[in-house]
C-alpha positions as CSV (number, residue, x, y, z in Angstrom):
1,M,-12.6,-83.7,-148.2
2,Y,-13.6,-81.5,-151.5
3,E,-14.1,-77.9,-151.8
4,I,-17.1,-76.5,-153.8
5,T,-19.0,-73.9,-154.5
6,L,-22.8,-74.4,-153.3
7,E,-25.6,-72.5,-154.5
8,I,-29.2,-73.3,-153.1
9,G,-32.0,-70.8,-153.8
10,G,-30.7,-67.4,-152.8
11,L,-28.0,-68.9,-150.4
12,F,-24.4,-68.9,-152.1
13,I,-21.7,-70.4,-150.6
14,P,-18.0,-70.3,-152.2
15,K,-15.1,-72.4,-151.0
16,L,-16.8,-74.8,-148.7
17,Q,-15.5,-77.8,-147.6
18,V,-17.3,-81.3,-147.7
19,V,-17.2,-84.9,-147.3
20,G,-18.0,-86.5,-150.4
21,D,-18.5,-90.0,-152.6
22,K,-16.9,-89.7,-156.0
23,Q,-18.7,-92.6,-157.0
24,N,-22.2,-91.6,-156.1
25,Q,-21.8,-87.8,-156.6
26,Q,-23.1,-87.5,-153.1
27,M,-21.9,-84.9,-150.1
28,I,-22.8,-84.5,-146.5
29,L,-23.5,-81.0,-145.5
30,G,-22.8,-79.8,-141.9
31,R,-24.7,-77.9,-139.5
32,D,-22.5,-74.7,-140.5
33,V,-24.6,-74.8,-143.8
34,L,-27.9,-76.4,-142.6
35,N,-28.3,-73.8,-140.0
36,N,-28.7,-71.1,-142.9
37,L,-31.8,-73.3,-144.3
38,I,-35.3,-74.4,-143.9
39,V,-34.9,-78.0,-144.7
40,T,-38.2,-80.2,-144.8
41,L,-37.5,-83.9,-144.9
42,N,-41.0,-86.2,-145.6
43,G,-39.5,-89.8,-145.2
44,L,-42.8,-91.5,-146.0
45,A,-43.1,-89.6,-149.6
46,G,-39.3,-89.5,-150.2
47,V,-39.3,-85.9,-150.6
48,V,-36.9,-83.2,-149.4
49,E,-37.9,-79.6,-149.4
50,V,-35.4,-76.6,-149.2
51,A,-36.6,-73.2,-148.8
52,D,-35.1,-69.9,-149.2
């Protein structure tokens, strides 16, 4: 578990608890964060869009 500050567009969340992979610099966001965003995944194109 890591504590981070997340800023995506107009969304700013300080002291957020995330699970991460130190080697690949990736993290997993939970529903508590994702429920505040509009996220569109186009798997065929390999594109993820986040609207604020």
